[in-house]
PyMOL CGO cylinders between C-alpha atoms (Angstrom):
from pymol import cmd
from pymol.cgo import CYLINDER

trace = [
    CYLINDER, 46.17, -52.21, 22.71, 43.48, -54.91, 22.48, 0.3, 1, 1, 1, 1, 1, 1,
    CYLINDER, 43.48, -54.91, 22.48, 41.34, -54.61, 19.35, 0.3, 1, 1, 1, 1, 1, 1,
    CYLINDER, 41.34, -54.61, 19.35, 37.81, -53.66, 20.39, 0.3, 1, 1, 1, 1, 1, 1,
    CYLINDER, 37.81, -53.66, 20.39, 36.36, -56.49, 18.31, 0.3, 1, 1, 1, 1, 1, 1,
    CYLINDER, 36.36, -56.49, 18.31, 37.81, -58.86, 20.92, 0.3, 1, 1, 1, 1, 1, 1,
    CYLINDER, 37.81, -58.86, 20.92, 36.06, -57.03, 23.76, 0.3, 1, 1, 1, 1, 1, 1,
    CYLINDER, 36.06, -57.03, 23.76, 32.62, -56.77, 22.17, 0.3, 1, 1, 1, 1, 1, 1,
    CYLINDER, 32.62, -56.77, 22.17, 30.00, -59.42, 22.93, 0.3, 1, 1, 1, 1, 1, 1,
    CYLINDER, 30.00, -59.42, 22.93, 31.01, -62.80, 21.49, 0.3, 1, 1, 1, 1, 1, 1,
    CYLINDER, 31.01, -62.80, 21.49, 27.86, -63.04, 19.40, 0.3, 1, 1, 1, 1, 1, 1,
    CYLINDER, 27.86, -63.04, 19.40, 26.90, -59.51, 18.51, 0.3, 1, 1, 1, 1, 1, 1,
    CYLINDER, 26.90, -59.51, 18.51, 24.00, -60.64, 16.32, 0.3, 1, 1, 1, 1, 1, 1,
    CYLINDER, 24.00, -60.64, 16.32, 22.40, -62.67, 19.12, 0.3, 1, 1, 1, 1, 1, 1,
    CYLINDER, 22.40, -62.67, 19.12, 22.88, -59.80, 21.59, 0.3, 1, 1, 1, 1, 1, 1,
    CYLINDER, 22.88, -59.80, 21.59, 21.39, -57.30, 19.15, 0.3, 1, 1, 1, 1, 1, 1,
    CYLINDER, 21.39, -57.30, 19.15, 18.35, -59.51, 18.52, 0.3, 1, 1, 1, 1, 1, 1,
    CYLINDER, 18.35, -59.51, 18.52, 17.54, -59.73, 22.23, 0.3, 1, 1, 1, 1, 1, 1,
    CYLINDER, 17.54, -59.73, 22.23, 17.91, -55.98, 22.87, 0.3, 1, 1, 1, 1, 1, 1,
    CYLINDER, 17.91, -55.98, 22.87, 14.17, -55.30, 22.34, 0.3, 1, 1, 1, 1, 1, 1,
    CYLINDER, 14.17, -55.30, 22.34, 13.14, -57.54, 25.25, 0.3, 1, 1, 1, 1, 1, 1,
    CYLINDER, 13.14, -57.54, 25.25, 15.88, -56.13, 27.45, 0.3, 1, 1, 1, 1, 1, 1,
    CYLINDER, 15.88, -56.13, 27.45, 14.81, -52.61, 26.54, 0.3, 1, 1, 1, 1, 1, 1,
    CYLINDER, 14.81, -52.61, 26.54, 11.22, -53.37, 27.54, 0.3, 1, 1, 1, 1, 1, 1,
    CYLINDER, 11.22, -53.37, 27.54, 12.32, -54.95, 30.83, 0.3, 1, 1, 1, 1, 1, 1,
    CYLINDER, 12.32, -54.95, 30.83, 14.87, -52.28, 31.77, 0.3, 1, 1, 1, 1, 1, 1,
    CYLINDER, 14.87, -52.28, 31.77, 14.05, -49.61, 34.37, 0.3, 1, 1, 1, 1, 1, 1,
    CYLINDER, 14.05, -49.61, 34.37, 13.93, -45.88, 33.72, 0.3, 1, 1, 1, 1, 1, 1,
    CYLINDER, 13.93, -45.88, 33.72, 13.02, -43.52, 30.95, 0.3, 1, 1, 1, 1, 1, 1,
    CYLINDER, 13.02, -43.52, 30.95, 13.41, -44.74, 27.37, 0.3, 1, 1, 1, 1, 1, 1,
    CYLINDER, 13.41, -44.74, 27.37, 16.71, -42.89, 26.88, 0.3, 1, 1, 1, 1, 1, 1,
    CYLINDER, 16.71, -42.89, 26.88, 18.06, -44.37, 30.12, 0.3, 1, 1, 1, 1, 1, 1,
    CYLINDER, 18.06, -44.37, 30.12, 17.09, -47.87, 28.97, 0.3, 1, 1, 1, 1, 1, 1,
    CYLINDER, 17.09, -47.87, 28.97, 18.88, -47.43, 25.65, 0.3, 1, 1, 1, 1, 1, 1,
    CYLINDER, 18.88, -47.43, 25.65, 22.02, -46.07, 27.34, 0.3, 1, 1, 1, 1, 1, 1,
    CYLINDER, 22.02, -46.07, 27.34, 21.98, -48.92, 29.85, 0.3, 1, 1, 1, 1, 1, 1,
    CYLINDER, 21.98, -48.92, 29.85, 22.01, -51.50, 27.07, 0.3, 1, 1, 1, 1, 1, 1,
    CYLINDER, 22.01, -51.50, 27.07, 24.75, -49.75, 25.11, 0.3, 1, 1, 1, 1, 1, 1,
    CYLINDER, 24.75, -49.75, 25.11, 27.00, -49.44, 28.16, 0.3, 1, 1, 1, 1, 1, 1,
    CYLINDER, 27.00, -49.44, 28.16, 26.23, -53.02, 29.28, 0.3, 1, 1, 1, 1, 1, 1,
    CYLINDER, 26.23, -53.02, 29.28, 27.21, -54.76, 26.06, 0.3, 1, 1, 1, 1, 1, 1,
    CYLINDER, 27.21, -54.76, 26.06, 29.84, -52.45, 24.57, 0.3, 1, 1, 1, 1, 1, 1,
    CYLINDER, 29.84, -52.45, 24.57, 31.81, -51.15, 27.58, 0.3, 1, 1, 1, 1, 1, 1,
    CYLINDER, 31.81, -51.15, 27.58, 35.01, -50.83, 25.55, 0.3, 1, 1, 1, 1, 1, 1,
    CYLINDER, 35.01, -50.83, 25.55, 33.50, -48.12, 23.35, 0.3, 1, 1, 1, 1, 1, 1,
    CYLINDER, 33.50, -48.12, 23.35, 33.80, -44.42, 24.09, 0.3, 1, 1, 1, 1, 1, 1,
    CYLINDER, 33.80, -44.42, 24.09, 30.93, -42.51, 25.62, 0.3, 1, 1, 1, 1, 1, 1,
    CYLINDER, 30.93, -42.51, 25.62, 30.17, -40.61, 22.38, 0.3, 1, 1, 1, 1, 1, 1,
    CYLINDER, 30.17, -40.61, 22.38, 30.07, -43.92, 20.47, 0.3, 1, 1, 1, 1, 1, 1,
    CYLINDER, 30.07, -43.92, 20.47, 27.73, -45.43, 23.06, 0.3, 1, 1, 1, 1, 1, 1,
    CYLINDER, 27.73, -45.43, 23.06, 25.48, -42.37, 22.98, 0.3, 1, 1, 1, 1, 1, 1,
    CYLINDER, 25.48, -42.37, 22.98, 25.29, -42.72, 19.20, 0.3, 1, 1, 1, 1, 1, 1,
    CYLINDER, 25.29, -42.72, 19.20, 24.24, -46.39, 19.54, 0.3, 1, 1, 1, 1, 1, 1,
    CYLINDER, 24.24, -46.39, 19.54, 21.74, -45.51, 22.28, 0.3, 1, 1, 1, 1, 1, 1,
    CYLINDER, 21.74, -45.51, 22.28, 20.14, -42.91, 20.01, 0.3, 1, 1, 1, 1, 1, 1,
    CYLINDER, 20.14, -42.91, 20.01, 19.78, -45.49, 17.24, 0.3, 1, 1, 1, 1, 1, 1,
    CYLINDER, 19.78, -45.49, 17.24, 18.28, -48.00, 19.68, 0.3, 1, 1, 1, 1, 1, 1,
    CYLINDER, 18.28, -48.00, 19.68, 15.93, -45.40, 21.10, 0.3, 1, 1, 1, 1, 1, 1,
    CYLINDER, 15.93, -45.40, 21.10, 14.54, -44.51, 17.68, 0.3, 1, 1, 1, 1, 1, 1,
    CYLINDER, 14.54, -44.51, 17.68, 13.98, -48.19, 16.94, 0.3, 1, 1, 1, 1, 1, 1,
    CYLINDER, 13.98, -48.19, 16.94, 12.74, -49.45, 20.30, 0.3, 1, 1, 1, 1, 1, 1,
    CYLINDER, 12.74, -49.45, 20.30, 10.78, -46.62, 21.91, 0.3, 1, 1, 1, 1, 1, 1,
    CYLINDER, 10.78, -46.62, 21.91, 7.63, -47.34, 19.84, 0.3, 1, 1, 1, 1, 1, 1,
    CYLINDER, 7.63, -47.34, 19.84, 7.48, -50.78, 21.51, 0.3, 1, 1, 1, 1, 1, 1,
    CYLINDER, 7.48, -50.78, 21.51, 6.58, -49.05, 24.78, 0.3, 1, 1, 1, 1, 1, 1,
    CYLINDER, 6.58, -49.05, 24.78, 3.33, -47.82, 23.24, 0.3, 1, 1, 1, 1, 1, 1,
    CYLINDER, 3.33, -47.82, 23.24, 2.14, -51.32, 22.27, 0.3, 1, 1, 1, 1, 1, 1,
    CYLINDER, 2.14, -51.32, 22.27, -0.26, -52.99, 24.65, 0.3, 1, 1, 1, 1, 1, 1,
    CYLINDER, -0.26, -52.99, 24.65, 0.68, -55.67, 25.41, 0.3, 1, 1, 1, 1, 1, 1,
    CYLINDER, 0.68, -55.67, 25.41, 4.29, -55.08, 24.38, 0.3, 1, 1, 1, 1, 1, 1,
    CYLINDER, 4.29, -55.08, 24.38, 5.41, -57.48, 21.68, 0.3, 1, 1, 1, 1, 1, 1,
    CYLINDER, 5.41, -57.48, 21.68, 8.49, -57.56, 19.50, 0.3, 1, 1, 1, 1, 1, 1,
    CYLINDER, 8.49, -57.56, 19.50, 8.04, -58.27, 15.80, 0.3, 1, 1, 1, 1, 1, 1,
    CYLINDER, 8.04, -58.27, 15.80, 10.90, -59.98, 13.98, 0.3, 1, 1, 1, 1, 1, 1,
    CYLINDER, 10.90, -59.98, 13.98, 11.32, -56.87, 11.85, 0.3, 1, 1, 1, 1, 1, 1,
    CYLINDER, 11.32, -56.87, 11.85, 12.44, -54.96, 14.98, 0.3, 1, 1, 1, 1, 1, 1,
    CYLINDER, 12.44, -54.96, 14.98, 14.93, -57.71, 15.84, 0.3, 1, 1, 1, 1, 1, 1,
    CYLINDER, 14.93, -57.71, 15.84, 16.25, -57.58, 12.27, 0.3, 1, 1, 1, 1, 1, 1,
    CYLINDER, 16.25, -57.58, 12.27, 16.57, -53.81, 12.48, 0.3, 1, 1, 1, 1, 1, 1,
    CYLINDER, 16.57, -53.81, 12.48, 18.46, -54.00, 15.80, 0.3, 1, 1, 1, 1, 1, 1,
    CYLINDER, 18.46, -54.00, 15.80, 20.83, -56.58, 14.38, 0.3, 1, 1, 1, 1, 1, 1,
    CYLINDER, 20.83, -56.58, 14.38, 21.49, -54.52, 11.26, 0.3, 1, 1, 1, 1, 1, 1,
    CYLINDER, 21.49, -54.52, 11.26, 21.97, -51.21, 13.07, 0.3, 1, 1, 1, 1, 1, 1,
    CYLINDER, 21.97, -51.21, 13.07, 24.36, -52.70, 15.65, 0.3, 1, 1, 1, 1, 1, 1,
    CYLINDER, 24.36, -52.70, 15.65, 26.38, -54.38, 12.88, 0.3, 1, 1, 1, 1, 1, 1,
    CYLINDER, 26.38, -54.38, 12.88, 26.52, -51.14, 10.85, 0.3, 1, 1, 1, 1, 1, 1,
    CYLINDER, 26.52, -51.14, 10.85, 27.38, -49.04, 13.93, 0.3, 1, 1, 1, 1, 1, 1,
    CYLINDER, 27.38, -49.04, 13.93, 30.15, -51.45, 14.90, 0.3, 1, 1, 1, 1, 1, 1,
    CYLINDER, 30.15, -51.45, 14.90, 31.53, -51.60, 11.33, 0.3, 1, 1, 1, 1, 1, 1,
    CYLINDER, 31.53, -51.60, 11.33, 31.55, -47.80, 11.11, 0.3, 1, 1, 1, 1, 1, 1,
    CYLINDER, 31.55, -47.80, 11.11, 33.59, -47.54, 14.31, 0.3, 1, 1, 1, 1, 1, 1,
    CYLINDER, 33.59, -47.54, 14.31, 35.97, -50.33, 13.26, 0.3, 1, 1, 1, 1, 1, 1,
    CYLINDER, 35.97, -50.33, 13.26, 36.51, -48.56, 9.93, 0.3, 1, 1, 1, 1, 1, 1,
    CYLINDER, 36.51, -48.56, 9.93, 37.18, -45.26, 11.70, 0.3, 1, 1, 1, 1, 1, 1,
    CYLINDER, 37.18, -45.26, 11.70, 39.65, -46.94, 14.07, 0.3, 1, 1, 1, 1, 1, 1,
    CYLINDER, 39.65, -46.94, 14.07, 41.50, -48.75, 11.30, 0.3, 1, 1, 1, 1, 1, 1,
    CYLINDER, 41.50, -48.75, 11.30, 41.75, -45.50, 9.35, 0.3, 1, 1, 1, 1, 1, 1,
    CYLINDER, 41.75, -45.50, 9.35, 43.19, -43.75, 12.39, 0.3, 1, 1, 1, 1, 1, 1,
    CYLINDER, 43.19, -43.75, 12.39, 45.95, -46.34, 12.82, 0.3, 1, 1, 1, 1, 1, 1,
    CYLINDER, 45.95, -46.34, 12.82, 47.19, -46.13, 9.23, 0.3, 1, 1, 1, 1, 1, 1,
]
cmd.load_cgo(trace, "trace")
């Protein structure tokens, strides 16, 4: 089995920091946008894991849709980077505990 860390985006931090713009540009309802991004960048993860990430992204990014014009403060980029890193670490920890 290939470790999922080898399938994830090569630069998770850079991907996470550009998620706000991609969220704003994506089609559909906010929840659909968040799911689209999760499935696009982390296809090796299970559906429940991706839904968990999408929920975190939705809570962080949905308020951007109410800004006119939409702009992304660095604090939102920092939050996306942190939450993706923490989400990924939590899953890696769970997987390594399951293989012991």
